[in-house]
C-alpha positions in Angstrom: 0.0 0.0 0.0 2.8 2.3 0.8 4.4 1.7 -2.6 1.1 2.7 -4.3 1.0 5.9 -2.4 4.6 6.8 -3.3 4.1 5.8 -6.9 1.2 8.1 -7.6 3.1 11.4 -7.1 6.0 10.1 -9.0 3.7 9.2 -12.0 2.1 12.7 -11.7 5.5 14.3 -12.0 6.5 12.2 -14.9 3.3 13.0 -16.7 3.7 16.8 -16.1 7.3 16.7 -17.4 6.2 14.9 -20.5 3.3 17.4 -21.1 5.8 20.3 -20.6 8.3 18.8 -23.2 5.6 18.2 -25.7 4.4 21.8 -25.4 7.8 23.2 -26.0 8.3 21.4 -29.3 5.0 22.7 -30.8 4.3 25.8 -32.8 4.3 28.0 -29.7 8.1 27.8 -29.6 8.4 29.8 -32.8 8.9 29.1 -36.5 11.9 27.4 -38.1 13.0 30.8 -39.5 13.3 32.3 -36.0 15.8 29.6 -35.1 17.8 29.3 -38.4 17.3 32.8 -39.9 17.8 31.2 -43.3 15.9 32.6 -46.2 14.7 29.1 -47.3 13.0 28.6 -43.9 11.1 32.0 -44.3 7.3 31.2 -44.2 5.2 34.2 -45.2 2.2 33.0 -43.1 4.2 32.6 -39.9 7.1 35.0 -40.3 5.5 38.1 -42.0 5.5 39.9 -38.7 9.3 39.6 -38.5 9.8 42.0 -41.4 10.9 45.3 -39.9 11.8 43.7 -36.5 15.3 44.6 -35.2 15.9 41.0 -34.2 15.5 39.8 -37.7 17.3 42.4 -39.8 17.3 40.4 -43.0 13.6 39.2 -42.9 12.5 41.6 -45.6 15.3 40.5 -47.9 14.7 36.9 -47.0 11.0 37.1 -47.8 11.7 38.5 -51.2 14.3 36.0 -51.9 12.0 33.1 -51.0 9.2 34.6 -53.2 11.5 35.0 -56.2 12.9 31.5 -55.8 9.4 29.9 -55.5 8.3 31.9 -58.6 11.2 30.7 -60.5 10.8 27.2 -59.4 7.0 27.1 -60.1 7.0 29.1 -63.3 10.0 27.2 -64.8 10.3 27.7 -68.6 7.0 29.1 -69.2 8.4 32.3 -70.6 
């Protein structure tokens, strides 16, 4: 009986730690671009608020580069 009483708090702590870890790896931790700052990781839906932010000085240029790359990739030889 004493083992069961001691195991319940341990299981609760393990459950809470696992829940905290899974929340940190979700979308609330930021976008990939905020970690890498690579123009290929720029997502206009998630990262458009970073354009003009001092923490991301190249966000405007990166968004244009990504847009031009995608246009060239998708348009191909249609010209």
